C-alpha atoms as one frame of an Amber mdcrd trajectory, in Angstrom:
protein
  16.592  -1.729  28.295  16.185  -3.619  25.045  15.041  -1.908  21.876  11.639
  -3.376  21.002  11.327  -1.445  17.756  12.506  -3.454  14.724  14.420  -1.724
  11.905  12.206   0.301   9.588  11.691  -0.758   5.983  13.255   1.537   3.383
  10.338   2.466   1.135  11.221   3.935  -2.270   7.729   4.946  -3.419   7.247
   7.328  -0.524   6.661  10.949  -1.498   8.140  14.007   0.209   5.562  15.980
   2.127   4.148  18.977   0.235   2.289  20.392   3.187   1.462  19.672   6.744
  -1.815  17.958   7.591  -1.416  18.996  11.219  -0.460  17.052  14.313  -3.854
  15.539  15.088  -5.198  12.450  13.299  -8.049  13.239  10.891  -9.376   9.709
  10.543  -8.721   6.022  10.804  -9.800   4.707   7.411  -8.737   1.140   6.476
  -6.682   0.998   3.257  -4.201  -1.282   1.499  -0.758   0.203   0.958   1.697
  -0.897  -1.762   5.278  -0.565  -0.588   8.195  -0.631  -3.033  11.329  -1.566
  -1.098  14.921  -0.533  -1.769  15.858  -4.090  -2.808  13.366  -3.902  -5.723
  10.637  -6.014  -4.136   7.130  -4.903  -3.302   4.724  -5.813  -0.560   1.141
  -5.005   0.292   0.104  -4.257   3.844  -3.176  -3.412   5.538  -2.899   0.169
   6.738  -4.879   3.117   8.042  -5.265   6.508   6.379  -4.526   8.820   9.272
  -4.116  12.368   7.882  -4.271  13.946   4.463  -3.934  17.061   2.353  -5.611
  17.773  -0.984  -2.935  15.724  -2.809  -1.381  13.269  -0.321  -2.374  10.768
   2.346  -0.388   9.743   5.421  -0.803   6.013   5.991   0.231   4.000   9.046
   1.045   0.273   8.897   2.820  -2.405  10.904   5.830  -4.303   9.536   5.049
  -7.221  11.852   1.412  -7.701  12.856   2.468  -9.412  16.095   4.714  -6.512
  17.163   2.940  -3.243  18.055   6.330  -1.485  18.056   6.732  -2.107  14.293
   4.459   0.768  13.230   5.681   2.863  10.305   4.308   5.863   8.411
């Protein structure tokens, strides 16, 4: 069986979780996410706000829009 999931991007502006928003999605709000990568570059991706706490938001995006297996949080 081949691995359909591409390697994940290493995002340096990701924050450690300060709480748990729970296991169930709270919404599906369209957002733009700015990703700072470990090689010093940045990229912007369309994303979805999926869960949140009072201070943080969990966003979900795809590295490759043509590959549904490329989802990252």
